[in-house]
C-alpha beads as a LAMMPS data file, in Angstrom:
LAMMPS data file: protein, C-alpha beads

86 atoms
85 bonds

1 atom types
1 bond types

-500.0 500.0 xlo xhi
-500.0 500.0 ylo yhi
-500.0 500.0 zlo zhi

Masses

1 110.0

Atoms # bond

1 1 1 -319.505 380.079 -415.604
2 1 1 -319.292 379.875 -411.858
3 1 1 -316.481 381.426 -409.840
4 1 1 -314.892 378.141 -408.773
5 1 1 -314.809 376.866 -412.353
6 1 1 -313.054 380.003 -413.594
7 1 1 -310.603 379.946 -410.686
8 1 1 -309.511 376.332 -411.068
9 1 1 -308.645 376.905 -414.730
10 1 1 -306.894 380.230 -414.060
11 1 1 -304.507 378.794 -411.453
12 1 1 -301.338 377.026 -412.502
13 1 1 -302.393 373.544 -411.371
14 1 1 -301.395 370.258 -413.007
15 1 1 -304.087 368.690 -415.167
16 1 1 -304.335 365.786 -412.691
17 1 1 -305.431 368.230 -409.975
18 1 1 -308.002 369.889 -412.234
19 1 1 -309.404 366.488 -413.224
20 1 1 -309.721 365.308 -409.627
21 1 1 -311.155 368.671 -408.528
22 1 1 -313.866 368.523 -411.183
23 1 1 -314.630 364.924 -410.231
24 1 1 -314.924 365.781 -406.532
25 1 1 -317.125 368.796 -407.336
26 1 1 -319.461 366.522 -409.276
27 1 1 -319.732 364.218 -406.244
28 1 1 -320.112 366.919 -403.569
29 1 1 -323.306 367.582 -401.667
30 1 1 -324.842 371.026 -401.144
31 1 1 -322.456 371.698 -398.264
32 1 1 -319.418 371.066 -400.495
33 1 1 -318.526 367.689 -398.949
34 1 1 -317.885 364.279 -400.463
35 1 1 -315.988 361.148 -399.491
36 1 1 -315.086 358.883 -402.436
37 1 1 -312.125 356.594 -401.868
38 1 1 -308.870 357.039 -403.774
39 1 1 -309.654 353.738 -405.507
40 1 1 -313.066 355.033 -406.649
41 1 1 -311.609 358.324 -407.872
42 1 1 -308.899 356.387 -409.713
43 1 1 -311.386 354.044 -411.360
44 1 1 -313.786 356.786 -412.393
45 1 1 -311.166 359.245 -413.702
46 1 1 -308.910 356.600 -415.292
47 1 1 -305.933 357.985 -413.328
48 1 1 -303.602 355.760 -411.318
49 1 1 -304.059 355.711 -407.562
50 1 1 -300.662 357.370 -407.061
51 1 1 -301.627 360.135 -409.496
52 1 1 -304.891 360.670 -407.622
53 1 1 -302.971 360.932 -404.330
54 1 1 -300.616 363.516 -405.854
55 1 1 -303.609 365.447 -407.226
56 1 1 -305.293 365.438 -403.815
57 1 1 -302.058 366.706 -402.254
58 1 1 -301.937 369.475 -404.891
59 1 1 -305.493 370.503 -404.027
60 1 1 -304.912 370.427 -400.266
61 1 1 -301.630 372.366 -400.540
62 1 1 -303.237 375.091 -402.673
63 1 1 -306.242 375.353 -400.351
64 1 1 -308.900 374.174 -402.796
65 1 1 -309.982 371.360 -400.494
66 1 1 -309.558 370.208 -396.927
67 1 1 -308.996 366.521 -396.284
68 1 1 -310.578 365.150 -393.120
69 1 1 -310.108 361.546 -391.939
70 1 1 -313.180 359.423 -391.279
71 1 1 -313.422 356.371 -389.031
72 1 1 -315.738 353.378 -388.915
73 1 1 -317.598 352.412 -385.730
74 1 1 -315.075 349.608 -385.101
75 1 1 -312.172 352.102 -385.197
76 1 1 -310.953 351.209 -388.685
77 1 1 -310.039 353.987 -391.105
78 1 1 -312.585 354.818 -393.800
79 1 1 -312.264 357.039 -396.860
80 1 1 -311.366 360.673 -396.252
81 1 1 -313.957 363.395 -396.467
82 1 1 -313.114 366.235 -398.828
83 1 1 -314.506 369.676 -398.097
84 1 1 -314.377 372.525 -400.609
85 1 1 -313.526 376.055 -399.659
86 1 1 -316.645 378.019 -400.408

Bonds

1 1 1 2
2 1 2 3
3 1 3 4
4 1 4 5
5 1 5 6
6 1 6 7
7 1 7 8
8 1 8 9
9 1 9 10
10 1 10 11
11 1 11 12
12 1 12 13
13 1 13 14
14 1 14 15
15 1 15 16
16 1 16 17
17 1 17 18
18 1 18 19
19 1 19 20
20 1 20 21
21 1 21 22
22 1 22 23
23 1 23 24
24 1 24 25
25 1 25 26
26 1 26 27
27 1 27 28
28 1 28 29
29 1 29 30
30 1 30 31
31 1 31 32
32 1 32 33
33 1 33 34
34 1 34 35
35 1 35 36
36 1 36 37
37 1 37 38
38 1 38 39
39 1 39 40
40 1 40 41
41 1 41 42
42 1 42 43
43 1 43 44
44 1 44 45
45 1 45 46
46 1 46 47
47 1 47 48
48 1 48 49
49 1 49 50
50 1 50 51
51 1 51 52
52 1 52 53
53 1 53 54
54 1 54 55
55 1 55 56
56 1 56 57
57 1 57 58
58 1 58 59
59 1 59 60
60 1 60 61
61 1 61 62
62 1 62 63
63 1 63 64
64 1 64 65
65 1 65 66
66 1 66 67
67 1 67 68
68 1 68 69
69 1 69 70
70 1 70 71
71 1 71 72
72 1 72 73
73 1 73 74
74 1 74 75
75 1 75 76
76 1 76 77
77 1 77 78
78 1 78 79
79 1 79 80
80 1 80 81
81 1 81 82
82 1 82 83
83 1 83 84
84 1 84 85
85 1 85 86
């Protein structure tokens, strides 16, 4: 198995964080970036939106991902971009 897969299971993370991490990994491009909305992650993983937000916080706080805000051309907020540490 790959290094990131072994590491995520070895760390003492809640199952919600592991689930969201695996989901984001499956959506990431070759540069380790993706930008699904919390609503999309929630729908696809069958986790509540508040659980997804807690999982994302877990992943940011442990350094597995960086969360970067994105903005639309009209200045409105868009979904965040998630970048994996590589």
